[in-house]
C-alpha positions in Angstrom: 3.0 64.0 -60.8 3.7 62.1 -57.5 0.7 62.0 -55.2 2.7 62.3 -52.1 5.9 64.4 -52.1 7.8 67.1 -50.1 6.0 69.8 -52.2 2.6 68.1 -51.6 3.2 68.0 -47.9 4.3 71.6 -47.8 1.3 72.9 -49.8 -1.0 70.8 -47.6 0.4 71.9 -44.1 1.6 75.4 -44.8 0.3 77.8 -43.5 -3.2 76.5 -42.5 -2.1 73.3 -40.7 0.9 74.9 -39.0 -1.3 77.8 -37.8 -4.0 75.7 -36.5 -1.6 73.4 -34.6 0.2 76.3 -33.1 -3.0 78.0 -31.8 -4.4 74.7 -30.5 -1.2 74.2 -28.4 -1.3 77.8 -27.1 -5.0 77.6 -26.3 -5.0 74.2 -24.4 -1.8 74.7 -22.7 -3.1 77.9 -21.1 -0.5 80.3 -22.7 -3.2 82.1 -24.7 -5.0 84.1 -22.1 -6.8 86.8 -24.3 -10.2 87.9 -23.1 -13.3 87.0 -25.2 -13.8 90.6 -26.4 -10.2 90.8 -27.6 -10.7 87.4 -29.4 -13.9 88.6 -31.0 -12.0 91.7 -32.2 -9.4 89.6 -33.8 -12.1 87.4 -35.3 -13.7 90.4 -37.1 -10.3 91.8 -38.1 -9.4 88.4 -39.8 -12.9 88.2 -41.3 -13.0 91.8 -42.8 -9.4 91.8 -43.7 -9.8 88.4 -45.5 -12.9 89.6 -47.5 -11.0 92.8 -48.5 -8.0 90.8 -49.7 -10.2 88.3 -51.5 -12.1 91.1 -53.3 -8.8 92.8 -54.2 -7.2 89.7 -55.5 -10.4 88.4 -57.2 -10.5 85.3 -55.0 -14.2 84.6 -55.1 -14.0 81.2 -53.5 -12.1 82.5 -50.4 -14.6 85.4 -50.2 -17.6 83.1 -50.2 -16.0 80.7 -47.6 -15.6 83.8 -45.3 -19.2 84.8 -45.9 -20.3 81.3 -44.9 -18.3 81.4 -41.7 -19.8 84.8 -40.9 -23.4 83.7 -41.5 -22.9 80.5 -39.5 -21.3 82.4 -36.6 -24.1 85.0 -36.6 -26.8 82.3 -36.7 -25.4 80.6 -33.6 -24.7 83.9 -31.8 -28.2 85.4 -32.4 -30.1 82.2 -31.5 -28.9 82.3 -27.9 -27.5 79.5 -25.7 -27.1 76.1 -27.2 -29.2 74.1 -24.9 -31.2 71.2 -26.4 -34.4 72.0 -28.2 -33.6 75.7 -28.0 -33.1 78.1 -31.1 -29.4 78.1 -30.4 -29.2 74.3 -30.4 -31.2 74.3 -33.7 -28.9 76.8 -35.3 -25.9 74.9 -34.1 -27.1 71.6 -35.7 -28.1 73.5 -38.9 -24.7 75.1 -39.4 -22.9 71.9 -38.6 -24.4 70.5 -41.7 -24.5 73.6 -44.0 -20.9 74.7 -43.4 -19.1 71.5 -44.4 -21.4 71.0 -47.4 -20.9 74.7 -48.5 -17.1 74.3 -48.3 -17.2 71.2 -50.5 -19.3 73.2 -53.1 -16.9 76.1 -52.9 -14.0 73.7 -53.5 -15.6 72.5 -56.6 -16.3 76.0 -57.9 -14.1 77.7 -60.5 -12.8 81.3 -59.7 -15.5 83.4 -61.3 -14.6 86.9 -60.1 -17.2 89.2 -58.7 -19.5 89.9 -61.7 -23.3 90.1 -61.0 -23.9 87.0 -63.1 -21.3 84.9 -61.0 -22.2 86.4 -57.5 -26.0 86.3 -57.8 -26.5 82.6 -57.8 -24.2 82.0 -54.8 -25.7 84.9 -52.9 -29.2 83.6 -53.5 -28.2 80.1 -52.4 -26.7 81.5 -49.1 -29.8 83.7 -48.6 -32.1 80.7 -48.9 -30.0 78.8 -46.4 -30.1 81.6 -43.9 -33.8 81.8 -44.3 -34.3 78.1 -43.7 -32.1 78.3 -40.5 -34.1 81.3 -39.3 -37.4 79.4 -39.8 -36.1 76.4 -37.9 -34.9 78.5 -35.0 -38.3 80.2 -34.9 -40.1 76.9 -34.8 -37.7 75.8 -32.0 -38.5 78.9 -30.0 -42.3 78.2 -30.3 -41.9 74.6 -29.3 -42.5 73.5 -25.6 -39.3 73.4 -23.5 -37.8 70.2 -22.4 -37.5 69.5 -18.7 -34.1 70.3 -17.1 -33.0 66.7 -16.7 -33.5 66.2 -20.6 -31.2 69.2 -21.1 -28.6 67.6 -18.9 -28.9 64.2 -20.7 -28.6 65.7 -24.2 -25.2 67.4 -23.4 -23.4 69.8 -25.6 -21.8 67.3 -28.2 -22.7 67.5 -31.9 -25.0 64.9 -33.2 -23.7 61.9 -35.0 -24.8 63.0 -38.5 -23.0 66.4 -38.0 -19.8 64.5 -37.2 -20.3 62.3 -40.2 -20.8 65.3 -42.5 -17.7 67.0 -41.1 -15.6 63.8 -41.6 -16.8 63.1 -45.1 -16.2 66.8 -46.1 -12.7 66.7 -44.5 -11.8 63.5 -46.4 -13.0 65.0 -49.6 -11.0 68.3 -49.1 -7.9 66.3 -48.1 -7.9 64.2 -51.2 -8.6 67.2 -53.3 -5.5 68.9 -51.7 -3.4 66.0 -52.6 -4.6 66.2 -56.3 -4.5 69.9 -56.8 -1.8 71.1 -54.4 -3.5 74.5 -54.4 -3.5 76.8 -51.3 -7.2 77.6 -51.5 -8.1 73.9 -51.2 -5.7 73.6 -48.3 -7.2 76.6 -46.6 -10.6 75.2 -46.9 -9.6 72.0 -45.3 -7.9 73.6 -42.3 -10.5 76.3 -41.9 -13.2 73.6 -41.8 -11.2 71.8 -39.2 -10.9 75.0 -37.1 -14.6 75.7 -37.4 -15.3 72.1 -36.3 -13.3 72.7 -33.1 -15.2 75.9 -32.6 -18.5 74.2 -32.6 -17.0 71.3 -30.5 -16.1 73.7 -27.7 -19.2 75.9 -27.7 -19.4 75.5 -23.9 -16.3 77.7 -23.6 -16.8 81.1 -25.2 -13.0 81.9 -25.2 -12.0 78.6 -26.9 -14.8 78.6 -29.4 -14.1 82.3 -30.5 -10.4 81.4 -30.7 -11.1 78.7 -33.3 -13.5 80.8 -35.2 -10.9 83.5 -35.5 -8.4 80.9 -36.6 -10.8 79.6 -39.3 -11.1 83.1 -40.8 -7.4 83.8 -40.4 -6.5 80.7 -42.3 -8.6 81.7 -45.3 -7.1 85.2 -45.2 -3.5 84.0 -45.1 -4.2 81.6 -48.0 -4.7 84.7 -50.2 -1.2 86.1 -49.2 0.4 82.7 -49.8 -1.2 82.3 -53.2 -0.2 85.8 -54.1 3.4 85.0 -53.1 3.2 81.8 -55.2 2.1 83.7 -58.2 4.8 86.3 -57.8 7.8 83.9 -57.3 6.6 80.8 -59.2 5.8 80.2 -62.9 2.2 79.2 -63.2 2.7 77.0 -66.3 5.6 75.0 -65.2 5.3 75.6 -61.3 9.1 76.2 -61.3 10.5 79.3 -59.5 10.1 82.3 -61.7 12.6 85.0 -62.9 12.0 87.1 -59.7 12.9 84.1 -57.5 16.0 83.6 -59.7 17.1 87.2 -59.3 16.6 87.0 -55.5 18.7 83.8 -55.4 21.5 85.3 -57.3 21.9 88.0 -54.7 22.3 85.4 -52.0 25.0 83.3 -53.7 28.4 83.0 -52.2 31.6 82.0 -54.1 32.0 79.4 -55.4 28.9 78.6 -57.3 27.8 77.6 -60.9 25.1 78.7 -63.2 23.7 76.7 -66.0 21.5 78.1 -68.7 19.2 75.7 -70.5 17.3 76.4 -73.7 15.0 74.1 -75.6 16.2 73.4 -79.2 14.1 74.6 -82.1 11.3 75.5 -79.8 9.9 78.2 -82.0 9.8 75.8 -85.0 8.0 73.2 -82.8 5.6 75.9 -81.6 4.7 77.1 -85.1 4.3 73.5 -86.3 2.1 71.9 -83.6 0.5 75.0 -81.9 0.9 76.7 -78.6 -0.9 74.0 -76.7 1.8 71.5 -77.6 4.4 74.1 -76.8 3.0 74.4 -73.4 3.3 70.6 -73.0 6.9 70.6 -74.1 7.6 73.3 -71.4 5.9 71.3 -68.7 7.9 68.2 -69.8 11.2 69.9 -69.7 10.4 71.7 -66.4 9.5 68.3 -64.8 12.9 67.0 -65.8 14.7 70.1 -64.6 12.9 69.9 -61.2 14.6 66.5 -60.7 18.1 67.7 -61.5 20.7 66.2 -59.2 23.9 67.6 -57.7 22.1 70.1 -55.4 20.8 72.3 -58.3 17.7 74.4 -58.3 15.9 75.1 -61.5 14.2 78.3 -62.6 12.2 79.4 -65.5 13.6 82.7 -66.7 11.2 83.3 -69.6 9.9 81.7 -72.8 11.9 78.4 -73.4 14.9 79.5 -71.4 15.6 78.0 -67.9 18.5 78.4 -65.4 19.9 76.2 -62.8 21.9 77.3 -59.7 24.4 75.1 -58.0 25.5 76.8 -54.8 29.0 75.7 -53.5 29.8 73.7 -56.8 32.3 74.3 -59.6 32.0 73.2 -63.2 33.8 70.0 -62.8 31.3 68.9 -60.1 28.1 69.8 -62.1 28.9 68.8 -65.6 28.0 65.1 -65.1 24.7 66.1 -63.5 23.9 68.3 -66.5 24.8 65.6 -68.9 22.5 63.3 -67.1 19.8 65.9 -67.3 20.3 66.4 -70.9 20.0 62.7 -71.5 16.9 62.4 -69.5 15.2 65.1 -71.5 16.3 63.6 -74.8 14.8 60.2 -73.8 11.5 61.7 -72.7 9.5 61.1 -75.8 5.7 61.7 -75.8 2.8 61.6 -78.2 0.5 64.3 -79.2 -2.8 64.2 -77.3 -4.8 65.0 -80.3 -4.5 66.9 -83.5 -5.2 70.5 -83.2 -8.9 71.1 -84.1 -8.0 74.2 -86.0 -5.8 72.0 -88.4 -8.6 69.4 -89.1 -11.2 70.2 -91.7 -14.8 69.5 -90.6 -16.5 69.8 -93.9 -17.0 71.9 -97.0 -17.7 75.0 -94.8 -14.1 75.0 -93.7 -12.9 75.3 -97.3 -13.7 78.9 -97.7 -12.1 81.3 -99.9 -10.2 82.8 -96.9 -8.7 79.5 -96.0 -7.6 78.8 -99.6 -6.0 82.1 -99.7 -3.6 81.5 -96.8 0.1 81.4 -97.3 1.7 78.1 -98.6 4.0 77.9 -95.6 0.9 77.8 -93.3 -0.6 75.0 -95.4 2.6 73.1 -95.4 2.9 73.3 -91.6 -0.7 72.1 -91.2 -0.1 69.3 -93.7 3.0 68.2 -91.7 1.1 68.2 -88.5 -1.7 65.9 -90.0 0.7 63.5 -91.5 1.6 61.7 -88.3 -0.5 63.1 -85.5 0.3 60.2 -83.2 4.1 60.1 -84.0 6.3 60.2 -80.8 8.0 63.6 -80.4 11.5 64.1 -79.0 12.7 67.2 -77.3 16.3 68.2 -76.7 18.0 71.1 -74.9 21.2 73.0 -75.1 23.0 73.8 -71.8 25.8 76.3 -71.0 27.4 76.4 -67.6 29.9 78.7 -65.9 31.5 79.0 -62.5 32.4 82.0 -60.3 36.0 82.7 -59.8 37.8 84.4 -56.9 38.7 87.6 -58.9 35.3 87.9 -60.5 32.6 86.6 -58.2 29.9 88.8 -59.7 26.8 86.9 -60.6 26.2 89.0 -63.8 29.6 88.0 -65.1 29.1 84.3 -64.5 25.6 84.6 -66.1 27.1 86.2 -69.1 29.6 83.4 -69.4 27.0 80.8 -69.1 25.0 82.5 -71.8 28.1 82.5 -74.1 28.5 78.8 -73.5 24.9 78.2 -74.3 25.2 80.0 -77.6 28.3 77.8 -78.4 26.3 74.7 -77.6 23.7 75.9 -80.2 26.3 76.8 -82.7 28.0 73.5 -82.4 24.9 71.5 -83.2 22.6 71.8 -80.2 21.7 68.9 -77.7 25.0 69.3 -75.9 26.5 70.8 -72.8 29.2 73.4 -73.1 31.2 75.0 -70.2 32.7 78.5 -69.9 34.9 80.5 -67.5 34.0 83.7 -65.8 37.6 84.6 -64.9 39.0 88.0 -65.5 41.7 87.0 -68.0 40.8 83.4 -68.7 39.3 82.6 -72.0 36.0 80.8 -72.2 36.5 77.2 -72.2 34.4 74.8 -74.5 34.0 71.2 -73.4 32.0 68.8 -75.6 30.1 66.1 -73.7 29.6 63.2 -76.0 
């Protein structure tokens, strides 16, 4: 996987980075003129709405991040003005350390749902942090006040250690976004940046509240973006899913070509080496399909079947690109990571009467898988392609013609490209690509 690509940039910047940049431009250019009460209302709408969405979609990390923002905002608001040595200033310094650290810990968490066993430890940790902040603020309230000239000298800027904490946490979240390309990690990064700006402009209630609302809104929108990704993209291969394929078919305009791709002998491969290796094969083929040339867009339609759409292209223009794709997949050999632990005996306890009574076919498959566990494996695909015609531009007809061409490719020996015609009277054409 490339560390920096167009897909990585999109997952990093959209929607959090774009939203934060837009609000920053509107705020500092004077175009955003909402009153602080209206901004506070928007902040609580984003906060409550985000929590409800996170609970509904079982996104525990986003929910906890919103809780952290809420507790931090309440700690600063209830402690009063942020003048040096005051409770408000103490709360400001405390949350400037706790919020970035909590965001890093949340990024490292696994999605655990909302069971009591998973929520209780996080809730206890946040309760302890809140109690510590309350104690520090109470101690600051009991301490003697500094003279007014000391207040003026200290200013409103965050201390250096708070800036260092924000910077280190931001770098960590940025690197994690590049590695995972997940919307939750991107949302944590941009929400942390928005909250940093909120603390940076505490002297302006309107600007500070605006950035607080943006921080909550970024986390809420990440749930919507992630839900869209799950609905229109295949989780295993990251290719667009069947739903995205059906939507794309409705937008096609004549001429266009549809190629159907099927992995050869995938069921036999799955039964021999296990479903984990089958998933690796699907990822391998999908990574090659994602790099198809000729302006094609690949989709996973289900199982081992994929589709490629070529808008504005006819068969003669896409056959060479499909042949190049077939060759690329055939040359992509890989080795098994490890033998399936279910296939490797661990001692006499594995040789039970139940194991000895299994079918001979299963024993033969396991024996075959153990003979050469490190042997390179080669994967091939069969491809059928068809193009729309002026008299029959219907996508279903073109799809059926591509399916028939795919079946001919399998009947003629697999690992080949076959073409078909979707015309009203024209017979399906078969072209062998050597």
